[in-house]
PyMOL Python script that loads the backbone (N, CA, C, O; Angstrom):
from pymol import cmd

cmd.read_pdbstr("""\
ATOM      1  N   MET A   1     123.293  67.574  78.756  1.00  0.00           N
ATOM      2  CA  MET A   1     122.296  66.829  78.029  1.00  0.00           C
ATOM      3  C   MET A   1     121.136  68.348  78.645  1.00  0.00           C
ATOM      4  O   MET A   1     121.365  69.167  79.535  1.00  0.00           O
ATOM      5  N   THR A   2     119.888  68.206  77.703  1.00  0.00           N
ATOM      6  CA  THR A   2     118.907  69.401  77.840  1.00  0.00           C
ATOM      7  C   THR A   2     117.850  68.630  79.123  1.00  0.00           C
ATOM      8  O   THR A   2     118.400  67.646  79.617  1.00  0.00           O
ATOM      9  N   GLN A   3     117.005  68.818  79.473  1.00  0.00           N
ATOM     10  CA  GLN A   3     116.076  68.694  80.064  1.00  0.00           C
ATOM     11  C   GLN A   3     115.040  68.040  79.126  1.00  0.00           C
ATOM     12  O   GLN A   3     114.103  67.533  79.743  1.00  0.00           O
ATOM     13  N   ASN A   4     114.987  67.939  77.908  1.00  0.00           N
ATOM     14  CA  ASN A   4     113.660  67.322  77.520  1.00  0.00           C
ATOM     15  C   ASN A   4     114.677  66.090  77.099  1.00  0.00           C
ATOM     16  O   ASN A   4     114.203  64.954  77.137  1.00  0.00           O
ATOM     17  N   MET A   5     115.945  66.247  76.732  1.00  0.00           N
ATOM     18  CA  MET A   5     116.531  64.479  76.419  1.00  0.00           C
ATOM     19  C   MET A   5     116.661  63.450  78.032  1.00  0.00           C
ATOM     20  O   MET A   5     116.522  62.236  78.182  1.00  0.00           O
ATOM     21  N   GLN A   6     116.968  64.510  79.020  1.00  0.00           N
ATOM     22  CA  GLN A   6     117.143  63.720  80.193  1.00  0.00           C
ATOM     23  C   GLN A   6     115.805  63.545  80.483  1.00  0.00           C
ATOM     24  O   GLN A   6     115.798  62.694  81.372  1.00  0.00           O
ATOM     25  N   TYR A   7     114.172  64.008  80.130  1.00  0.00           N
ATOM     26  CA  TYR A   7     112.903  63.438  80.605  1.00  0.00           C
ATOM     27  C   TYR A   7     112.767  62.427  79.517  1.00  0.00           C
ATOM     28  O   TYR A   7     112.272  61.392  79.963  1.00  0.00           O
ATOM     29  N   ASN A   8     113.091  62.360  77.991  1.00  0.00           N
ATOM     30  CA  ASN A   8     113.022  61.004  77.104  1.00  0.00           C
ATOM     31  C   ASN A   8     113.936  60.195  77.800  1.00  0.00           C
ATOM     32  O   ASN A   8     113.353  59.240  78.313  1.00  0.00           O
ATOM     33  N   THR A   9     115.366  60.214  78.055  1.00  0.00           N
ATOM     34  CA  THR A   9     115.839  59.202  78.580  1.00  0.00           C
ATOM     35  C   THR A   9     115.266  58.358  79.628  1.00  0.00           C
ATOM     36  O   THR A   9     115.487  57.147  79.656  1.00  0.00           O
ATOM     37  N   SER A  10     114.629  58.883  80.384  1.00  0.00           N
ATOM     38  CA  SER A  10     113.913  58.380  81.867  1.00  0.00           C
ATOM     39  C   SER A  10     112.608  57.480  81.333  1.00  0.00           C
ATOM     40  O   SER A  10     112.318  56.335  81.681  1.00  0.00           O
ATOM     41  N   LYS A  11     111.928  58.322  80.407  1.00  0.00           N
ATOM     42  CA  LYS A  11     110.906  57.483  79.542  1.00  0.00           C
ATOM     43  C   LYS A  11     111.246  56.072  79.256  1.00  0.00           C
ATOM     44  O   LYS A  11     110.564  55.096  79.567  1.00  0.00           O
ATOM     45  N   ILE A  12     112.260  56.072  78.695  1.00  0.00           N
ATOM     46  CA  ILE A  12     112.937  54.762  77.764  1.00  0.00           C
ATOM     47  C   ILE A  12     113.555  54.071  78.855  1.00  0.00           C
ATOM     48  O   ILE A  12     113.414  52.855  78.725  1.00  0.00           O
ATOM     49  N   GLY A  13     114.111  54.361  79.758  1.00  0.00           N
ATOM     50  CA  GLY A  13     114.522  53.594  81.120  1.00  0.00           C
ATOM     51  C   GLY A  13     113.060  52.885  81.499  1.00  0.00           C
ATOM     52  O   GLY A  13     112.556  51.838  81.095  1.00  0.00           O
ATOM     53  N   ILE A  14     112.668  53.724  82.286  1.00  0.00           N
ATOM     54  CA  ILE A  14     111.130  53.166  82.999  1.00  0.00           C
ATOM     55  C   ILE A  14     110.235  52.036  81.698  1.00  0.00           C
ATOM     56  O   ILE A  14     109.827  50.898  81.927  1.00  0.00           O
ATOM     57  N   MET A  15     110.141  52.716  80.506  1.00  0.00           N
ATOM     58  CA  MET A  15     109.635  51.454  79.474  1.00  0.00           C
ATOM     59  C   MET A  15     110.317  50.423  79.275  1.00  0.00           C
ATOM     60  O   MET A  15     109.735  49.470  78.758  1.00  0.00           O
ATOM     61  N   VAL A  16     111.641  50.303  79.596  1.00  0.00           N
ATOM     62  CA  VAL A  16     112.435  49.176  79.352  1.00  0.00           C
ATOM     63  C   VAL A  16     112.491  47.948  80.998  1.00  0.00           C
ATOM     64  O   VAL A  16     112.662  46.729  81.007  1.00  0.00           O
ATOM     65  N   PHE A  17     112.288  48.833  82.101  1.00  0.00           N
ATOM     66  CA  PHE A  17     112.488  48.063  83.205  1.00  0.00           C
ATOM     67  C   PHE A  17     110.642  47.293  83.180  1.00  0.00           C
ATOM     68  O   PHE A  17     110.487  46.195  83.714  1.00  0.00           O
ATOM     69  N   VAL A  18     109.567  47.929  82.601  1.00  0.00           N
ATOM     70  CA  VAL A  18     108.143  47.801  82.656  1.00  0.00           C
ATOM     71  C   VAL A  18     108.207  46.273  81.711  1.00  0.00           C
ATOM     72  O   VAL A  18     107.624  45.205  81.900  1.00  0.00           O
ATOM     73  N   PHE A  19     109.029  46.637  80.804  1.00  0.00           N
ATOM     74  CA  PHE A  19     108.872  45.153  79.417  1.00  0.00           C
ATOM     75  C   PHE A  19     109.190  43.918  79.651  1.00  0.00           C
ATOM     76  O   PHE A  19     108.682  42.860  79.280  1.00  0.00           O
ATOM     77  N   ALA A  20     110.848  44.372  80.863  1.00  0.00           N
ATOM     78  CA  ALA A  20     111.807  43.257  81.647  1.00  0.00           C
ATOM     79  C   ALA A  20     110.904  42.639  82.278  1.00  0.00           C
ATOM     80  O   ALA A  20     110.756  41.474  81.911  1.00  0.00           O
ATOM     81  N   SER A  21     109.946  43.152  83.464  1.00  0.00           N
ATOM     82  CA  SER A  21     109.375  43.087  84.555  1.00  0.00           C
ATOM     83  C   SER A  21     108.172  41.842  83.840  1.00  0.00           C
ATOM     84  O   SER A  21     108.093  40.689  84.263  1.00  0.00           O
ATOM     85  N   ILE A  22     107.328  42.402  82.710  1.00  0.00           N
ATOM     86  CA  ILE A  22     106.440  42.107  82.355  1.00  0.00           C
ATOM     87  C   ILE A  22     107.235  40.254  81.580  1.00  0.00           C
ATOM     88  O   ILE A  22     107.067  39.040  81.695  1.00  0.00           O
ATOM     89  N   SER A  23     107.967  41.109  80.944  1.00  0.00           N
ATOM     90  CA  SER A  23     108.739  39.657  80.250  1.00  0.00           C
ATOM     91  C   SER A  23     108.707  38.242  81.575  1.00  0.00           C
ATOM     92  O   SER A  23     108.084  37.196  81.755  1.00  0.00           O
ATOM     93  N   MET A  24     109.731  38.990  82.218  1.00  0.00           N
ATOM     94  CA  MET A  24     110.074  37.591  83.815  1.00  0.00           C
ATOM     95  C   MET A  24     108.775  37.072  84.382  1.00  0.00           C
ATOM     96  O   MET A  24     108.691  35.961  84.907  1.00  0.00           O
ATOM     97  N   ILE A  25     107.848  37.842  84.270  1.00  0.00           N
ATOM     98  CA  ILE A  25     106.417  37.328  84.565  1.00  0.00           C
ATOM     99  C   ILE A  25     105.560  35.962  83.915  1.00  0.00           C
ATOM    100  O   ILE A  25     105.022  34.949  84.362  1.00  0.00           O
ATOM    101  N   ALA A  26     105.790  36.603  82.580  1.00  0.00           N
ATOM    102  CA  ALA A  26     105.179  35.904  81.681  1.00  0.00           C
ATOM    103  C   ALA A  26     106.151  34.226  81.480  1.00  0.00           C
ATOM    104  O   ALA A  26     105.512  33.185  81.325  1.00  0.00           O
ATOM    105  N   MET A  27     107.466  34.222  81.513  1.00  0.00           N
ATOM    106  CA  MET A  27     108.012  33.511  81.189  1.00  0.00           C
ATOM    107  C   MET A  27     108.001  32.331  82.490  1.00  0.00           C
ATOM    108  O   MET A  27     108.318  31.152  82.329  1.00  0.00           O
ATOM    109  N   SER A  28     107.600  32.888  83.680  1.00  0.00           N
ATOM    110  CA  SER A  28     107.677  32.308  84.585  1.00  0.00           C
ATOM    111  C   SER A  28     106.082  31.160  85.058  1.00  0.00           C
ATOM    112  O   SER A  28     105.880  30.279  85.893  1.00  0.00           O
ATOM    113  N   GLN A  29     105.394  31.723  84.147  1.00  0.00           N
ATOM    114  CA  GLN A  29     104.178  30.777  83.894  1.00  0.00           C
ATOM    115  C   GLN A  29     104.228  29.603  82.761  1.00  0.00           C
ATOM    116  O   GLN A  29     104.566  29.834  81.601  1.00  0.00           O
ATOM    117  N   SER A  30     103.849  28.316  83.240  1.00  0.00           N
ATOM    118  CA  SER A  30     104.188  27.262  82.081  1.00  0.00           C
ATOM    119  C   SER A  30     103.022  27.418  81.474  1.00  0.00           C
ATOM    120  O   SER A  30     101.952  27.879  81.872  1.00  0.00           O
ATOM    121  N   ILE A  31     103.496  26.804  80.065  1.00  0.00           N
ATOM    122  CA  ILE A  31     102.696  26.807  78.986  1.00  0.00           C
ATOM    123  C   ILE A  31     101.926  25.383  78.849  1.00  0.00           C
ATOM    124  O   ILE A  31     102.643  24.382  78.825  1.00  0.00           O
ATOM    125  N   GLN A  32     100.428  25.209  78.751  1.00  0.00           N
ATOM    126  CA  GLN A  32     100.247  23.697  78.976  1.00  0.00           C
ATOM    127  C   GLN A  32      99.523  23.552  77.810  1.00  0.00           C
ATOM    128  O   GLN A  32      98.560  24.312  77.710  1.00  0.00           O
ATOM    129  N   THR A  33      99.721  22.785  76.900  1.00  0.00           N
ATOM    130  CA  THR A  33      99.433  22.005  75.936  1.00  0.00           C
ATOM    131  C   THR A  33      98.169  21.322  76.041  1.00  0.00           C
ATOM    132  O   THR A  33      97.688  21.231  77.170  1.00  0.00           O
ATOM    133  N   VAL A  34      97.286  20.618  74.660  1.00  0.00           N
ATOM    134  CA  VAL A  34      96.967  19.669  74.633  1.00  0.00           C
ATOM    135  C   VAL A  34      96.723  18.585  74.693  1.00  0.00           C
ATOM    136  O   VAL A  34      97.903  18.237  74.648  1.00  0.00           O
ATOM    137  N   PRO A  35      96.335  17.902  74.743  1.00  0.00           N
ATOM    138  CA  PRO A  35      96.365  16.301  74.483  1.00  0.00           C
ATOM    139  C   PRO A  35      96.500  15.705  72.987  1.00  0.00           C
ATOM    140  O   PRO A  35      97.341  15.140  72.288  1.00  0.00           O
ATOM    141  N   TYR A  36      95.582  16.024  72.938  1.00  0.00           N
ATOM    142  CA  TYR A  36      95.425  15.985  70.818  1.00  0.00           C
ATOM    143  C   TYR A  36      94.793  16.954  70.093  1.00  0.00           C
ATOM    144  O   TYR A  36      94.214  17.824  70.743  1.00  0.00           O
ATOM    145  N   VAL A  37      94.768  17.005  69.049  1.00  0.00           N
ATOM    146  CA  VAL A  37      94.208  17.791  68.051  1.00  0.00           C
ATOM    147  C   VAL A  37      93.540  17.356  66.870  1.00  0.00           C
ATOM    148  O   VAL A  37      94.263  16.427  66.509  1.00  0.00           O
ATOM    149  N   ASP A  38      92.725  17.433  66.140  1.00  0.00           N
ATOM    150  CA  ASP A  38      92.088  16.554  65.072  1.00  0.00           C
ATOM    151  C   ASP A  38      92.378  17.285  64.036  1.00  0.00           C
ATOM    152  O   ASP A  38      91.381  17.808  63.539  1.00  0.00           O
ATOM    153  N   LEU A  39      93.496  17.552  63.452  1.00  0.00           N
ATOM    154  CA  LEU A  39      93.946  17.771  62.075  1.00  0.00           C
ATOM    155  C   LEU A  39      93.034  17.887  60.939  1.00  0.00           C
ATOM    156  O   LEU A  39      93.003  18.780  60.093  1.00  0.00           O
ATOM    157  N   GLU A  40      92.240  16.774  61.055  1.00  0.00           N
ATOM    158  CA  GLU A  40      91.414  16.412  59.990  1.00  0.00           C
ATOM    159  C   GLU A  40      89.976  18.012  59.971  1.00  0.00           C
ATOM    160  O   GLU A  40      89.121  18.562  59.276  1.00  0.00           O
ATOM    161  N   ARG A  41      90.440  18.026  60.881  1.00  0.00           N
ATOM    162  CA  ARG A  41      89.009  19.052  61.309  1.00  0.00           C
ATOM    163  C   ARG A  41      89.245  20.393  60.613  1.00  0.00           C
ATOM    164  O   ARG A  41      88.382  21.015  59.993  1.00  0.00           O
ATOM    165  N   TYR A  42      90.954  20.893  60.848  1.00  0.00           N
ATOM    166  CA  TYR A  42      91.824  21.850  59.840  1.00  0.00           C
ATOM    167  C   TYR A  42      92.108  22.090  58.638  1.00  0.00           C
ATOM    168  O   TYR A  42      92.500  23.134  58.118  1.00  0.00           O
ATOM    169  N   ALA A  43      91.792  20.589  57.991  1.00  0.00           N
ATOM    170  CA  ALA A  43      92.323  20.569  56.995  1.00  0.00           C
ATOM    171  C   ALA A  43      91.699  21.254  55.491  1.00  0.00           C
ATOM    172  O   ALA A  43      90.545  20.868  55.304  1.00  0.00           O
ATOM    173  N   GLY A  44      92.086  21.947  54.669  1.00  0.00           N
ATOM    174  CA  GLY A  44      91.038  22.408  53.445  1.00  0.00           C
ATOM    175  C   GLY A  44      91.395  23.716  52.789  1.00  0.00           C
ATOM    176  O   GLY A  44      92.550  23.908  52.408  1.00  0.00           O
ATOM    177  N   LYS A  45      90.807  24.281  52.697  1.00  0.00           N
ATOM    178  CA  LYS A  45      91.239  25.615  52.235  1.00  0.00           C
ATOM    179  C   LYS A  45      90.460  26.688  53.307  1.00  0.00           C
ATOM    180  O   LYS A  45      89.318  26.651  53.767  1.00  0.00           O
ATOM    181  N   TRP A  46      91.416  27.521  53.477  1.00  0.00           N
ATOM    182  CA  TRP A  46      91.203  28.746  54.180  1.00  0.00           C
ATOM    183  C   TRP A  46      91.235  29.868  53.893  1.00  0.00           C
ATOM    184  O   TRP A  46      92.199  29.968  53.134  1.00  0.00           O
ATOM    185  N   TYR A  47      90.498  31.420  54.094  1.00  0.00           N
ATOM    186  CA  TYR A  47      90.588  32.419  52.955  1.00  0.00           C
ATOM    187  C   TYR A  47      90.493  33.417  54.329  1.00  0.00           C
ATOM    188  O   TYR A  47      89.836  33.349  55.368  1.00  0.00           O
ATOM    189  N   GLU A  48      91.437  34.330  53.821  1.00  0.00           N
ATOM    190  CA  GLU A  48      91.399  35.544  54.920  1.00  0.00           C
ATOM    191  C   GLU A  48      90.177  36.514  54.328  1.00  0.00           C
ATOM    192  O   GLU A  48      89.772  36.882  53.225  1.00  0.00           O
ATOM    193  N   ILE A  49      89.826  36.711  55.789  1.00  0.00           N
ATOM    194  CA  ILE A  49      88.650  37.854  55.683  1.00  0.00           C
ATOM    195  C   ILE A  49      88.823  38.960  56.128  1.00  0.00           C
ATOM    196  O   ILE A  49      88.098  39.882  55.753  1.00  0.00           O
ATOM    197  N   ALA A  50      89.928  39.177  57.134  1.00  0.00           N
ATOM    198  CA  ALA A  50      90.675  40.363  57.380  1.00  0.00           C
ATOM    199  C   ALA A  50      91.733  40.569  57.917  1.00  0.00           C
ATOM    200  O   ALA A  50      92.187  39.752  58.718  1.00  0.00           O
ATOM    201  N   SER A  51      92.426  41.795  57.579  1.00  0.00           N
ATOM    202  CA  SER A  51      93.879  41.690  58.012  1.00  0.00           C
ATOM    203  C   SER A  51      94.378  43.345  57.931  1.00  0.00           C
ATOM    204  O   SER A  51      93.601  44.293  57.807  1.00  0.00           O
ATOM    205  N   ILE A  52      95.400  43.407  58.001  1.00  0.00           N
ATOM    206  CA  ILE A  52      96.345  44.571  58.104  1.00  0.00           C
ATOM    207  C   ILE A  52      97.221  44.639  56.938  1.00  0.00           C
ATOM    208  O   ILE A  52      98.168  43.854  56.972  1.00  0.00           O
ATOM    209  N   SER A  53      97.113  45.490  55.787  1.00  0.00           N
ATOM    210  CA  SER A  53      97.683  45.600  54.833  1.00  0.00           C
ATOM    211  C   SER A  53      99.015  45.833  54.642  1.00  0.00           C
ATOM    212  O   SER A  53      99.416  46.901  55.103  1.00  0.00           O
ATOM    213  N   GLN A  54      99.788  45.161  54.113  1.00  0.00           N
ATOM    214  CA  GLN A  54     101.679  45.088  54.135  1.00  0.00           C
ATOM    215  C   GLN A  54     101.899  45.618  53.104  1.00  0.00           C
ATOM    216  O   GLN A  54     101.175  45.302  52.160  1.00  0.00           O
ATOM    217  N   ARG A  55     102.807  46.466  52.922  1.00  0.00           N
ATOM    218  CA  ARG A  55     103.404  47.045  51.754  1.00  0.00           C
ATOM    219  C   ARG A  55     103.713  46.152  50.656  1.00  0.00           C
ATOM    220  O   ARG A  55     103.633  46.501  49.478  1.00  0.00           O
ATOM    221  N   PHE A  56     104.083  44.942  51.064  1.00  0.00           N
ATOM    222  CA  PHE A  56     104.519  43.705  49.924  1.00  0.00           C
ATOM    223  C   PHE A  56     103.359  43.079  49.385  1.00  0.00           C
ATOM    224  O   PHE A  56     103.453  42.450  48.331  1.00  0.00           O
ATOM    225  N   GLN A  57     102.029  43.200  50.127  1.00  0.00           N
ATOM    226  CA  GLN A  57     100.900  42.911  49.185  1.00  0.00           C
ATOM    227  C   GLN A  57      99.652  43.310  48.188  1.00  0.00           C
ATOM    228  O   GLN A  57      98.567  42.834  47.856  1.00  0.00           O
ATOM    229  N   LYS A  58     100.658  44.763  47.843  1.00  0.00           N
ATOM    230  CA  LYS A  58      99.845  45.354  47.700  1.00  0.00           C
ATOM    231  C   LYS A  58      98.737  44.763  46.083  1.00  0.00           C
ATOM    232  O   LYS A  58      97.623  45.143  45.724  1.00  0.00           O
ATOM    233  N   THR A  59      99.643  43.783  45.501  1.00  0.00           N
ATOM    234  CA  THR A  59      99.100  43.297  44.255  1.00  0.00           C
ATOM    235  C   THR A  59      98.238  41.877  44.375  1.00  0.00           C
ATOM    236  O   THR A  59      97.818  41.222  43.421  1.00  0.00           O
ATOM    237  N   VAL A  60      98.073  41.555  45.848  1.00  0.00           N
ATOM    238  CA  VAL A  60      97.504  40.436  46.361  1.00  0.00           C
ATOM    239  C   VAL A  60      95.761  40.760  46.485  1.00  0.00           C
ATOM    240  O   VAL A  60      95.261  41.727  47.060  1.00  0.00           O
ATOM    241  N   HIS A  61      95.057  39.692  45.796  1.00  0.00           N
ATOM    242  CA  HIS A  61      94.028  39.664  45.179  1.00  0.00           C
ATOM    243  C   HIS A  61      93.146  38.407  45.788  1.00  0.00           C
ATOM    244  O   HIS A  61      93.080  37.360  45.145  1.00  0.00           O
ATOM    245  N   ALA A  62      92.403  38.569  47.181  1.00  0.00           N
ATOM    246  CA  ALA A  62      91.271  37.356  47.705  1.00  0.00           C
ATOM    247  C   ALA A  62      92.498  36.013  47.984  1.00  0.00           C
ATOM    248  O   ALA A  62      92.625  34.920  47.433  1.00  0.00           O
ATOM    249  N   PRO A  63      93.234  36.649  49.026  1.00  0.00           N
ATOM    250  CA  PRO A  63      94.567  35.138  49.472  1.00  0.00           C
ATOM    251  C   PRO A  63      94.033  34.259  49.717  1.00  0.00           C
ATOM    252  O   PRO A  63      92.906  34.721  49.896  1.00  0.00           O
ATOM    253  N   GLN A  64      93.960  33.178  49.890  1.00  0.00           N
ATOM    254  CA  GLN A  64      93.927  31.704  50.277  1.00  0.00           C
ATOM    255  C   GLN A  64      95.093  30.956  50.956  1.00  0.00           C
ATOM    256  O   GLN A  64      96.293  31.159  50.772  1.00  0.00           O
ATOM    257  N   GLN A  65      94.633  30.234  51.612  1.00  0.00           N
ATOM    258  CA  GLN A  65      95.981  28.715  51.584  1.00  0.00           C
ATOM    259  C   GLN A  65      95.293  27.729  51.672  1.00  0.00           C
ATOM    260  O   GLN A  65      94.144  27.756  52.114  1.00  0.00           O
ATOM    261  N   ASN A  66      95.950  26.578  51.218  1.00  0.00           N
ATOM    262  CA  ASN A  66      95.287  25.504  51.316  1.00  0.00           C
ATOM    263  C   ASN A  66      96.340  24.704  52.202  1.00  0.00           C
ATOM    264  O   ASN A  66      97.526  24.967  52.398  1.00  0.00           O
ATOM    265  N   THR A  67      95.568  23.656  52.679  1.00  0.00           N
ATOM    266  CA  THR A  67      96.675  23.273  53.735  1.00  0.00           C
ATOM    267  C   THR A  67      96.338  21.346  53.510  1.00  0.00           C
ATOM    268  O   THR A  67      95.267  20.744  53.592  1.00  0.00           O
ATOM    269  N   PRO A  68      97.431  20.939  53.280  1.00  0.00           N
ATOM    270  CA  PRO A  68      96.928  19.062  53.237  1.00  0.00           C
ATOM    271  C   PRO A  68      96.078  18.079  54.167  1.00  0.00           C
ATOM    272  O   PRO A  68      95.939  16.897  53.851  1.00  0.00           O
TER     273      PRO A  68
END
""", "prot")
cmd.dss("prot")
cmd.show_as("cartoon", "prot")
cmd.util.cbc("prot")
cmd.orient("prot")
């Protein structure tokens, strides 16, 4: 292996280690939920006001979501 490939392999190994460590810390913390959610408050028509364009959405104009 060349020195550059060894350097890249080392960087990848360190990144995997850091990601695994962060994942383990995140999994050890418990998730708390709220006891009640007022669904009527969120019912109705929702509009998307900002987003990152995706290639499959090139023909979409003024997207909206209707909730029951």
